[in-house]
LUMPAGU-472229 format. One record per residue (C-alpha): x, y, z; residue number from 1; residue in one letter. Coordinates in steps of 0.25 Angstrom, whole numbers, plus 5000, padded with zeros to 4 digits. Layout:
BEGIN
    px    py    pz  resi  resn
     X     Y     Z   NUM     A
...
***
This chain:
BEGIN
    px    py    pz  resi  resn
  5013  4822  5024     1     M
  5025  4827  5019     2     G
  5032  4827  5007     3     Q
  5046  4837  5001     4     K
  5043  4849  4992     5     I
  5058  4852  4985     6     N
  5061  4866  4987     7     I
  5073  4868  4977     8     R
  5080  4877  4973     9     P
  5088  4879  4985    10     T
  5082  4880  4997    11     T
  5093  4893  5001    12     G
  5084  4902  4988    13     V
  5072  4902  4999    14     Y
  5081  4910  5008    15     A
  5083  4921  4999    16     T
  5069  4925  4997    17     Y
  5067  4933  5010    18     K
  5077  4943  5002    19     N
  5066  4946  4989    20     L
  5061  4958  4987    21     R
  5047  4956  4994    22     Y
  5037  4965  5001    23     E
  5029  4960  5011    24     P
  5018  4961  5000    25     W
  5023  4955  4989    26     T
  5029  4944  4997    27     A
  5014  4942  5001    28     L
  5008  4943  4988    29     A
  5016  4933  4984    30     E
  5008  4923  4993    31     F
  4995  4931  4988    32     V
  4998  4928  4972    33     D
  4999  4913  4975    34     N
  4986  4914  4982    35     S
  4980  4921  4973    36     T
  4984  4913  4961    37     Q
  4981  4899  4967    38     S
  4967  4907  4967    39     F
  4966  4913  4954    40     F
  4970  4899  4948    41     D
  4959  4891  4955    42     H
  4949  4902  4958    43     K
  4937  4895  4949    44     S
  4939  4883  4960    45     T
  4941  4890  4973    46     L
  4928  4900  4970    47     L
  4919  4886  4969    48     T
  4923  4882  4983    49     L
  4912  4887  4991    50     P
  4921  4891  5004    51     T
  4930  4900  4993    52     F
  4926  4912  4991    53     K
  4939  4921  4987    54     K
  4954  4918  4990    55     L
  4959  4922  5002    56     I
  4972  4926  5005    57     I
  4977  4929  5022    58     N
  4989  4934  5023    59     I
  4993  4934  5039    60     E
  5005  4939  5047    61     Y
  5006  4934  5062    62     E
  5016  4941  5071    63     Q
  5020  4931  5081    64     N
  5032  4931  5092    65     D
  5037  4918  5085    66     S
  5036  4926  5071    67     G
  5028  4931  5061    68     D
  5020  4922  5050    69     I
  5015  4927  5035    70     V
  5004  4917  5033    71     R
  4997  4918  5020    72     I
  4984  4907  5018    73     T
  4976  4908  5004    74     D
  4963  4899  5002    75     N
  4968  4899  4986    76     A
  4968  4884  4979    77     F
  4980  4879  4988    78     G
  4992  4871  4982    79     M
  4994  4856  4978    80     E
  5006  4850  4979    81     S
  5012  4854  4966    82     S
  5008  4869  4969    83     D
  5013  4870  4983    84     F
  5028  4864  4979    85     E
  5028  4874  4968    86     R
  5025  4885  4977    87     A
  5037  4880  4988    88     I
  5047  4877  4978    89     Q
  5055  4888  4971    90     L
  5056  4888  4956    91     D
  5042  4883  4956    92     K
  5032  4893  4948    93     P
  5017  4888  4946    94     P
  5014  4882  4934    95     L
  5004  4893  4930    96     V
  5013  4906  4929    97     K
  5002  4917  4925    98     S
  4997  4919  4938    99     G
  5002  4927  4951   100     R
  5013  4917  4956   101     N
  5021  4916  4943   102     E
  5034  4913  4948   103     F
  5030  4903  4958   104     G
  5040  4910  4969   105     M
  5031  4918  4976   106     G
  5027  4909  4988   107     L
  5042  4905  4991   108     K
  5048  4920  4989   109     T
  5038  4927  4998   110     A
  5038  4917  5008   111     A
  5052  4917  5010   112     C
  5052  4931  5011   113     W
  5044  4932  5021   114     F
  5050  4921  5030   115     G
  5058  4909  5031   116     T
  5048  4900  5035   117     L
  5036  4898  5026   118     W
  5025  4889  5024   119     T
  5017  4885  5013   120     V
  5002  4876  5018   121     K
  4992  4874  5005   122     S
  4982  4865  4999   123     T
  4972  4865  4986   124     Q
  4959  4864  4985   125     L
  4955  4850  4983   126     G
  4967  4844  4988   127     S
  4968  4836  5002   128     E
  4982  4839  5003   129     I
  4990  4851  5009   130     G
  5004  4855  5009   131     Y
  5014  4863  5018   132     K
  5028  4866  5016   133     A
  5037  4877  5024   134     T
  5050  4881  5019   135     M
  5059  4885  5030   136     D
  5068  4893  5023   137     I
  5080  4895  5034   138     N
  5081  4880  5035   139     Q
  5082  4877  5021   140     L
  5092  4885  5020   141     A
  5099  4878  5031   142     I
  5096  4862  5026   143     S
  5097  4865  5011   144     K
  5084  4857  5009   145     E
  5076  4855  4996   146     D
  5064  4849  5002   147     L
  5053  4853  5011   148     I
  5042  4846  5017   149     D
  5027  4847  5010   150     L
  5018  4844  5021   151     D
  5006  4837  5016   152     I
  4992  4838  5025   153     Y
  4978  4833  5022   154     E
  4967  4846  5018   155     T
  4954  4846  5014   156     K
  4950  4846  5000   157     K
  4943  4860  5002   158     D
  4955  4866  5007   159     E
  4963  4877  4999   160     H
  4973  4886  5004   161     Y
  4988  4890  5005   162     T
  4995  4893  5018   163     I
  5008  4902  5018   164     I
  5015  4903  5032   165     E
  5029  4911  5033   166     I
  5037  4913  5045   167     R
  5051  4916  5050   168     N
  5048  4930  5042   169     L
  5059  4938  5035   170     N
  5047  4950  5033   171     K
  5038  4953  5040   172     K
  5023  4960  5039   173     I
  5023  4971  5051   174     T
  5021  4984  5052   175     G
  5009  4992  5048   176     S
  5015  4998  5036   177     R
  5020  4985  5031   178     T
  5007  4979  5033   179     I
  4999  4988  5026   180     G
  5009  4988  5014   181     K
  5006  4972  5013   182     V
  4991  4975  5013   183     K
  4991  4987  5005   184     D
  5000  4981  4994   185     F
  4993  4967  4996   186     L
  4980  4974  4993   187     S
  4986  4982  4982   188     S
  4993  4968  4975   189     I
  4980  4960  4975   190     Y
  4969  4971  4971   191     R
  4966  4963  4959   192     E
  4960  4951  4968   193     D
  4955  4959  4979   194     L
  4947  4967  4972   195     R
  4942  4956  4962   196     R
  4936  4950  4976   197     G
  4942  4936  4975   198     D
  4954  4937  4983   199     V
  4956  4941  4998   200     E
  4969  4945  5005   201     I
  4971  4947  5021   202     V
  4982  4952  5025   203     F
  4982  4950  5042   204     K
  4968  4949  5043   205     G
  4964  4963  5034   206     Q
  4958  4958  5018   207     T
  4965  4967  5010   208     L
  4957  4976  4999   209     N
  4961  4984  4988   210     F
  4955  4997  4987   211     E
  4955  5004  4971   212     N
  4958  5018  4971   213     P
  4948  5029  4966   214     E
  4950  5033  4951   215     V
  4950  5047  4948   216     Y
  4936  5052  4943   217     C
  4936  5066  4934   218     E
  4922  5073  4933   219     T
  4922  5081  4921   220     L
  4914  5092  4917   221     S
  4904  5087  4910   222     N
  4901  5078  4922   223     G
  4906  5065  4918   224     N
  4915  5057  4926   225     T
  4930  5050  4921   226     V
  4937  5041  4928   227     E
  4951  5042  4926   228     W
  4953  5028  4923   229     K
  4957  5019  4911   230     K
  4962  5007  4906   231     D
  4977  5001  4902   232     V
  4980  4990  4893   233     S
  4993  4989  4885   234     F
  5005  4979  4882   235     S
  5019  4981  4882   236     V
  5026  4973  4871   237     N
  5041  4969  4876   238     R
  5047  4959  4867   239     N
  5033  4951  4861   240     G
  5028  4950  4875   241     Q
  5015  4960  4878   242     Y
  5014  4964  4893   243     Y
  5001  4967  4895   244     D
  4996  4979  4904   245     V
  4980  4983  4906   246     T
  4973  4989  4916   247     G
  4970  5004  4921   248     F
  4973  5019  4925   249     I
  4968  5028  4933   250     A
  4969  5039  4942   251     L
  4966  5041  4958   252     R
  4956  5049  4962   253     A
  4964  5052  4974   254     R
  4979  5052  4971   255     G
  4988  5043  4979   256     S
  5002  5043  4979   257     R
  5002  5029  4986   258     R
  4992  5023  4977   259     D
  4992  5028  4962   260     A
  5000  5022  4951   261     G
  5000  5011  4943   262     F
  4998  4996  4950   263     T
  5003  4983  4940   264     L
  4996  4971  4941   265     I
  4998  4957  4935   266     R
  4991  4945  4936   267     R
  4981  4953  4945   268     G
  4991  4958  4956   269     R
  4999  4969  4958   270     V
  5012  4969  4953   271     I
  5017  4983  4955   272     V
  5009  4993  4964   273     G
  5002  4995  4978   274     G
  5004  5006  4988   275     P
  5014  5015  4984   276     E
  5020  5005  4974   277     S
  5011  5006  4963   278     N
  5018  5009  4948   279     Y
  5020  5024  4945   280     R
  5031  5025  4935   281     P
  5035  5040  4934   282     E
  5033  5040  4918   283     E
  5017  5038  4922   284     L
  5017  5046  4935   285     F
  5028  5055  4937   286     G
  5032  5058  4950   287     D
  5027  5056  4964   288     A
  5022  5071  4963   289     G
  5012  5070  4953   290     T
  4997  5066  4952   291     Y
  4999  5055  4942   292     T
  5007  5048  4954   293     Y
  4997  5048  4963   294     Q
  4984  5046  4955   295     R
  4988  5038  4943   296     L
  4986  5024  4946   297     F
  4980  5010  4939   298     G
  4981  4996  4938   299     E
  4989  4989  4927   300     L
  4988  4974  4925   301     H
  5001  4969  4918   302     M
  4999  4952  4919   303     D
  5009  4949  4907   304     N
  5020  4958  4914   305     W
  5033  4952  4920   306     P
  5034  4953  4936   307     V
  5047  4951  4946   308     T
  5046  4939  4954   309     Q
  5040  4947  4966   310     A
  5028  4951  4959   311     K
  5033  4966  4963   312     D
  5035  4972  4950   313     N
  5036  4968  4935   314     F
  5047  4965  4929   315     D
  5049  4975  4918   316     W
  5062  4984  4921   317     H
  5072  4977  4911   318     T
  5064  4977  4898   319     D
  5059  4989  4897   320     G
  5045  4985  4901   321     L
  5041  4994  4912   322     E
  5045  5007  4903   323     E
  5035  5002  4890   324     E
  5024  4999  4902   325     F
  5027  5014  4907   326     I
  5027  5018  4892   327     A
  5013  5012  4889   328     K
  5007  5017  4900   329     M
  5010  5032  4899   330     L
  4998  5035  4888   331     P
  4988  5028  4897   332     F
  4993  5036  4908   333     T
  4994  5051  4900   334     K
  4981  5056  4905   335     D
  4981  5050  4917   336     Y
  4993  5057  4920   337     R
  4988  5070  4917   338     V
  4974  5069  4924   339     K
  4983  5065  4935   340     A
  4990  5076  4936   341     E
  4976  5085  4934   342     D
  4967  5080  4944   343     I
  4966  5090  4956   344     R
  4959  5082  4968   345     F
  4956  5089  4981   346     R
  4952  5082  4994   347     A
  4944  5088  5004   348     T
  4949  5087  5018   349     K
  4941  5093  5032   350     K
  4952  5098  5043   351     V
  4944  5091  5055   352     P
  4945  5076  5047   353     D
  4961  5078  5046   354     T
  4963  5082  5060   355     L
  4955  5072  5064   356     K
  4961  5060  5057   357     E
  4974  5067  5061   358     A
  4969  5066  5075   359     G
  4963  5051  5074   360     D
  4976  5046  5069   361     I
  4985  5054  5079   362     L
  4976  5049  5091   363     E
  4977  5033  5085   364     K
  4989  5034  5085   365     G
  4991  5036  5098   366     G
  4998  5051  5096   367     L
  4986  5061  5103   368     I
  4974  5061  5110   369     S
  4961  5069  5112   370     N
  4960  5075  5099   371     V
  4951  5086  5095   372     K
  4949  5094  5083   373     I
  4945  5108  5082   374     E
  4941  5115  5070   375     I
  4937  5130  5069   376     P
  4924  5134  5062   377     Q
  4930  5144  5056   378     E
  4942  5148  5050   379     E
  4946  5162  5046   380     V
  4954  5158  5033   381     K
  4966  5167  5027   382     T
  4962  5167  5011   383     N
  4957  5151  5010   384     D
  4963  5144  5019   385     S
  4969  5144  5031   386     T
  4964  5149  5045   387     P
  4970  5161  5050   388     K
  4978  5159  5062   389     S
  4990  5164  5071   390     E
  5000  5154  5062   391     E
  5009  5158  5052   392     P
  5003  5165  5039   393     K
  5004  5156  5027   394     I
  5004  5161  5013   395     D
  4990  5157  5005   396     D
  4996  5161  4991   397     T
  4990  5152  4983   398     Y
  4991  5152  4968   399     T
  4980  5149  4958   400     K
  4990  5139  4951   401     Q
  4990  5132  4964   402     E
  4976  5132  4967   403     T
  4972  5127  4954   404     D
  4983  5114  4956   405     Q
  4978  5112  4971   406     D
  4974  5098  4976   407     T
  4976  5100  4992   408     S
  4964  5094  4999   409     V
  4953  5105  5001   410     I
  4952  5106  5016   411     I
  4935  5108  5019   412     E
  4931  5117  5032   413     G
  4943  5123  5041   414     P
  4956  5120  5037   415     R
  4960  5120  5051   416     S
  4958  5114  5066   417     G
  4965  5110  5080   418     T
  4970  5097  5082   419     F
  4969  5096  5097   420     S
  4976  5085  5104   421     F
  4984  5077  5115   422     T
  4999  5072  5110   423     Y
  5008  5066  5123   424     K
  4999  5071  5133   425     G
  4998  5087  5128   426     S
  4986  5093  5121   427     D
  4988  5100  5108   428     Y
  4982  5109  5098   429     S
  4986  5109  5084   430     F
  4979  5119  5074   431     L
  4980  5112  5061   432     V
  4977  5122  5049   433     Q
  4978  5116  5035   434     Y
  4984  5126  5024   435     D
  4979  5127  5009   436     I
  4984  5139  5005   437     T
  4997  5139  4997   438     N
  5007  5128  4994   439     P
  5017  5136  4998   440     S
  5014  5137  5013   441     N
  5022  5128  5022   442     P
  5018  5114  5023   443     W
  5016  5115  5039   444     L
  5016  5127  5047   445     I
  5017  5122  5063   446     V
  5014  5133  5074   447     T
  5014  5131  5089   448     Q
  5007  5141  5097   449     K
  5012  5135  5110   450     D
  5015  5121  5117   451     A
  5001  5114  5112   452     K
  4996  5122  5100   453     N
  5001  5121  5087   454     Y
  4996  5126  5072   455     S
  4998  5116  5060   456     L
  4997  5123  5046   457     I
  4997  5112  5036   458     L
  4997  5115  5022   459     N
  4989  5107  5013   460     M
  4994  5112  5000   461     K
  5010  5112  5003   462     H
  5017  5109  4989   463     K
  5022  5095  4996   464     F
  5010  5089  4998   465     F
  5005  5092  4984   466     F
  5006  5077  4981   467     P
  4996  5073  4991   468     F
  4987  5085  4993   469     L
  4976  5078  4987   470     E
  4975  5067  4994   471     N
  4966  5070  5005   472     G
  4972  5061  5016   473     D
  4985  5069  5015   474     F
  4978  5081  5023   475     M
  4977  5071  5034   476     N
  4990  5065  5032   477     L
  4997  5080  5034   478     I
  4989  5083  5046   479     T
  4993  5070  5054   480     E
  5010  5070  5050   481     F
  5009  5086  5055   482     V
  5003  5084  5067   483     I
  5012  5072  5069   484     S
  5023  5080  5066   485     M
  5020  5092  5077   486     V
  5018  5082  5087   487     L
  5031  5076  5084   488     S
  5037  5090  5085   489     E
  5029  5094  5099   490     I
  5034  5079  5104   491     E
  5049  5082  5101   492     A
  5048  5096  5106   493     S
  5045  5090  5120   494     S
  5056  5081  5121   495     Y
  5065  5093  5122   496     Y
  5064  5106  5135   497     P
  5072  5115  5124   498     D
  5060  5112  5113   499     G
  5068  5109  5102   500     R
  5064  5095  5093   501     I
  5073  5087  5088   502     D
  5069  5084  5074   503     I
  5071  5069  5077   504     G
  5062  5068  5087   505     D
  5051  5073  5077   506     V
  5053  5063  5068   507     R
  5053  5051  5077   508     T
  5039  5056  5085   509     I
  5034  5059  5072   510     M
  5038  5045  5067   511     N
  5032  5040  5077   512     T
  5018  5048  5077   513     L
  5016  5045  5061   514     L
  5017  5029  5064   515     E
  5007  5030  5075   516     K
  4998  5038  5066   517     M
  5000  5027  5054   518     A
  4997  5017  5063   519     E
  4984  5024  5068   520     A
  4979  5026  5053   521     K
  4981  5009  5052   522     K
***
């Protein structure tokens, strides 16, 4: 049995949606908003069902010779005819606008952004009828039709779901970086739902979760422990309208340029925030080189603040709302900004562990083989750090002021190791040494003893690395980076019999090595 849905206004509008400012994760979030709101509106009814444990939203991405497909399936309450038509038609917002799908545009805009052919299929709990409609944007642009077919089919009363399938994609979700960002952002956007446990989001077969950062705890001289986290609550008055803010701010136990900053939440879902995207105005965080920028974070709920149609930012840039928000946050964050700059955390690392991880990543990436690591039992040290060798002498001058401000990693045990391996059919040996004596020393000294033996001295206190040194993973990262750089130089030099190196070749080779290591890490 079939009917028609009037999709006015003009069908040409649908074709323009592919140009909207979406990212794959913000477009997918439009569908998740609809699913979660359907669940919240009928939660009490759904939870009485013996077969219903939680809302499950399954996002699939299929790559086929005939074309890729995006498919979103949920087990929420489903839609009856009036809701279904409203979901398809333009300019038909929901009857209740206090939820996440307040504009009633998300399904249409996001589906058209992804592709030109999409189908919606749904049935509501308790109904014996399901509905299905397909939008062919290219065909509608040609035919100028204002009506599309609505297929009606029989279902069982205990069925409840919505399935959205998008084909002829304008935008694809491919590449490890894009896929990783989709997972990270969806986990962040719906952190409240995932932490509560009544919503499950599955992307390409992986159940998403959100990990809360560890809050910095300070041990006082009397033995008591203070957690650097506090509640925030205030309102901003603009023309008689009060915009409320509640939540918390805190300091991270481990600094992170990627994940620090404020997450701004509205109606239980993130509007501003996510990996490398948290809210960090300079008035509150300073520049990227400060510890405040790396440590201060928080979650702020702003449920009645205006947002953009795409729900990827607050609509607060034209009437001073954002400036007033920052002004209100300044006194709340003052002590935390001071404390963030005062914290000194030194990670502990061991050279064998660092070299082993570098070897594992390079081997998994198929770059080297036959890795062997040798660590000296004892080292004769110059002053307190670098072992004596035939390497260029390094300046071990280190002032008391610099020592007091030290945030570099603490290297337990020997500070050097021999890294042997096979690369491109030849055996090599790198003596890797970690200099922790003076920030003014060169960041890297490479000495070639002969064709197959090299010495690498890495300055773990170099001034350029200052913002990263308290992160223990940085020692691993810089080790892998330097080894890949020297390997690139070795390979590039083999291209020319006179031993000269084209720096363009070095960059090309190194890019390949780094990409393979990135894949190996995943």
